[in-house]
N, C-alpha and C positions, 0 to 999 in steps of 0.2 A: 341754275341760278346768276345772276348777271352781278355783279359787282358793282357799287357804286362809283361816282366820277371820284379820281383820286386813290381810287383803293387797288388792291389786286387781291389775285386769288389766296395768296401763301400769308394766312394769319396765325400767330402765335395766340395762344390760348390765353385769357385772363389770369389766371392762376399760375401762369410760368412769368407773367410781365409783373405779377403783385411778386414775387417771390425776388425776380432782378433787383426790383425797386427796393425791397427790403435789407437783401443781400450787399446793394452798392452804397447804404448808408454805413455798414460793417465793414467791408471786405474790398479790396481791387478787383479789377476783372480779371486777371489770369485765376483767383482763385473762387470767383464767380464761376467761370468755365468749369474750373474742378470738381466746383460742388454740384453744377446741375450735370454732368456727365456721369458723378458715380451714382446720382438720384435716378439716372436714363432717360433725363427729360433731353428732348430734342428739339432742333430749330425747327421750323415752321416747314422746311422742304425735307426735313427728316436728318440732316448732318447732326455731327457732333458740336458742341459749341468750342470757341476760341476764344483767345483775349480779343482778338479781330471781330468777331462776330458779337461777342457781347458789347463793346465799344460801339460797334454800328448799330444794335438793338438799343442803348441805351442813347444814341443819338437821335435816331428815329423817334424815339417816345419820350425825349423831354426828361431823361432821369440823371441827373448831376452826377459827375463823378467823386468818387472815394476818394479822398485825401489825407494824409497822414495828419494825426493829431485833433480829427474831427470826433471822434469817441472820446478823447480828453475835455475837448470844449464841452461836450455834452455830459460831464461825470459821468463815463462810463467805464469800464476796465474789463479785459479778455480775461479768459481764465487763468491763465499763467500768470497775469497781472496782478489778478485776485489772491491768488499762491502764496506770490513772495509779499504782498502786503501783509495776508495773515502768518505769513511764516511756518506755512503746512505745505503738503504736498500737493500737486495737480489732482490726483484721486481722490485727496480729501475734497479737497472745494467740490467735487463732483459727487459725492456722496451728501454733503450738504444740500445741495441743487438738486438732487436726488430723493432725500429726506424733507423735502420742501421747507428746511431752515432757513437754507439762503435763495432769495428771489431773483431769477433770470431769465431771460428770454435768448429763444432760440428760432431764426427763420425756418429754419426745415432740419430736419435728420440730418447732421454732418456739418451743419453750418457752426461758427463759433458761436460760445455763449458770449450775450454782454450782459453785465452785472454793474448796475448804480453802485458807485463809490459810496454810497451814505448808506448802502445795504451791508456794507463790511463792518461797519459799527453796531450794527444790532446785536441787542444784549444776548439774545439768544444763540446767535451764532457764535459770538466768542463765549458763553455759556458752554454752548456745544466742542468748541474746541479747548476748552479748559478741562474738563470734564471727559475729556476720550469717547464721547457720543459719536463723532465723525468717523473713528475706526470700524474696521470691518468688524462684525460680527458672528464670521462664519469660524463655525467650531473645527473645521479642516485646518485651518491657516495656524501654521504655530510660527514660535518667536525661534529666530536663531541667535544664540549665544556665542562671540566670541571672547577665547581665554589667552 
């Protein structure tokens, strides 16, 4: 099949383009490359991703570069920032997310969670933290007592 004028045969799939577009709003190019490589996603030529390849892809597809403070302007926090603001561990925040008590978005597996700041103040989240519902219920988990 002949390619259209101005096109070439090396075309990245639409799902990869959407994923890079979503990730570019959350993390910088080196992190995008790491996530794509961890997922086993390859470039159209079958190469692994590098910071330069992600940057070139963004440029060719008109995807804006990530800049520091962008998430804060949108009122979003990362997992670590949420844990700090709630004064709990990161694992507790993950349990709240997995338990569907704290709404969060993730572009793909391995991508950072994005949490709206306003959701940290939800009464169900505060109640779960205060009542210890965000703690693991695994009966094999023990408690260490120091003397």
